[in-house]
C-alpha positions as CSV (number, residue, x, y, z in Angstrom):
1,M,0.0,-0.1,-0.1
2,K,2.7,2.4,1.3
3,K,4.7,1.7,-2.1
4,L,1.7,2.4,-4.2
5,A,1.0,5.9,-2.3
6,L,3.8,7.4,-4.1
7,P,3.5,7.1,-7.8
8,V,-0.5,7.8,-7.2
9,L,0.8,11.0,-5.4
10,A,3.0,11.8,-8.1
11,L,0.7,11.3,-11.2
12,L,-2.1,13.7,-9.2
13,A,0.6,16.3,-9.2
14,G,1.3,16.2,-12.4
15,C,-2.3,17.4,-13.1
16,A,-1.9,20.4,-11.8
17,N,-2.0,23.5,-13.3
18,P,-0.5,26.3,-10.9
19,G,-0.6,28.9,-13.7
20,G,-4.6,28.0,-14.0
21,I,-5.0,29.6,-10.0
22,T,-5.5,33.2,-10.6
23,H,-8.2,35.5,-8.9
24,R,-10.8,35.8,-11.9
25,S,-13.5,38.1,-10.6
26,S,-13.6,41.8,-10.3
27,M,-16.1,43.9,-8.7
28,A,-19.0,45.6,-11.1
29,E,-19.0,49.2,-12.2
30,P,-22.1,50.9,-11.2
31,A,-22.7,52.1,-14.3
32,A,-22.5,48.4,-16.0
33,L,-25.5,47.5,-13.8
34,Q,-27.7,49.3,-15.6
35,A,-30.4,49.7,-12.6
36,E,-32.6,52.9,-14.4
37,Q,-33.5,50.5,-16.8
38,S,-35.0,48.0,-15.2
39,L,-36.7,50.5,-12.9
40,A,-37.9,52.7,-15.4
41,G,-41.2,51.1,-15.3
42,A,-41.6,51.6,-11.5
43,P,-44.9,54.6,-10.8
44,A,-42.5,57.6,-9.4
45,G,-43.7,58.6,-6.3
46,E,-45.6,55.4,-5.4
47,W,-42.9,52.7,-5.0
48,P,-42.0,51.3,-2.3
49,Q,-45.4,51.6,-0.1
50,L,-45.3,50.4,3.2
51,D,-48.4,48.5,2.8
52,W,-46.8,46.9,-0.8
53,W,-48.4,43.1,-0.2
54,K,-52.7,44.7,0.2
55,R,-52.0,45.2,-3.5
56,F,-52.7,41.6,-4.4
57,G,-55.7,41.6,-2.2
58,D,-55.2,38.5,-0.1
59,A,-56.8,38.0,3.1
60,Q,-54.3,35.2,3.6
61,L,-51.8,37.1,3.0
62,D,-52.7,40.1,4.6
63,A,-52.9,38.3,8.5
64,L,-49.5,37.1,7.2
65,V,-48.0,39.6,7.1
66,G,-49.4,41.2,10.1
67,E,-48.3,38.5,12.6
68,A,-45.3,39.0,11.4
69,L,-44.9,42.2,11.5
70,A,-46.4,42.1,15.3
71,G,-43.9,39.7,16.3
72,S,-40.4,41.5,14.6
73,P,-38.5,42.9,17.1
74,S,-37.3,46.5,16.1
75,V,-34.2,48.2,14.9
76,H,-33.6,49.2,18.5
77,L,-34.9,46.4,20.3
78,A,-32.9,43.6,18.3
79,R,-29.9,45.7,19.3
80,A,-30.3,45.9,22.2
81,R,-30.6,42.1,22.1
82,V,-27.3,42.3,20.6
83,D,-25.6,44.0,23.3
84,Q,-26.8,41.9,26.1
85,A,-25.8,38.9,23.8
86,L,-22.6,40.5,23.8
87,A,-22.4,41.4,27.3
88,A,-22.7,37.7,28.4
89,A,-20.4,36.8,26.2
90,Q,-17.5,38.6,28.0
91,V,-18.9,38.0,31.2
92,A,-18.3,34.7,30.2
93,G,-15.2,35.0,29.1
94,A,-14.1,37.0,31.9
95,P,-12.3,33.9,33.9
96,L,-9.9,33.5,30.9
97,K,-8.5,36.5,31.4
98,P,-5.9,37.4,33.4
99,Q,-6.8,38.8,37.7
100,A,-5.8,40.7,40.1
101,G,-6.1,40.1,43.7
102,A,-5.6,41.4,47.1
103,S,-5.9,40.4,50.9
104,G,-5.2,41.3,54.3
105,D,-4.9,40.1,57.4
106,L,-4.0,41.9,60.9
107,T,-3.3,39.3,64.1
108,R,-2.2,40.3,67.7
């Protein structure tokens, strides 16, 4: 088995092409995205509306969106939860950091 491993590895190394391993992607230019063309059909001043889903006239969709909005936290509440989780993580990691202590004793 060990005698076969070296030739197999040499064969696999011969298949590699190190010249083809390059970064091929690049940032897209904003002008190339042509967002003006895709949004050209949208009526000016109407889009987006806060109650956009009501245009579909579906009572079930209205109920689902109402339930989702009632149960979703605001940005401030979500930020407070993130801060609370970060504080809990710092408290949990506190014993792993260096600590200093002092004590005193007096006898007569």
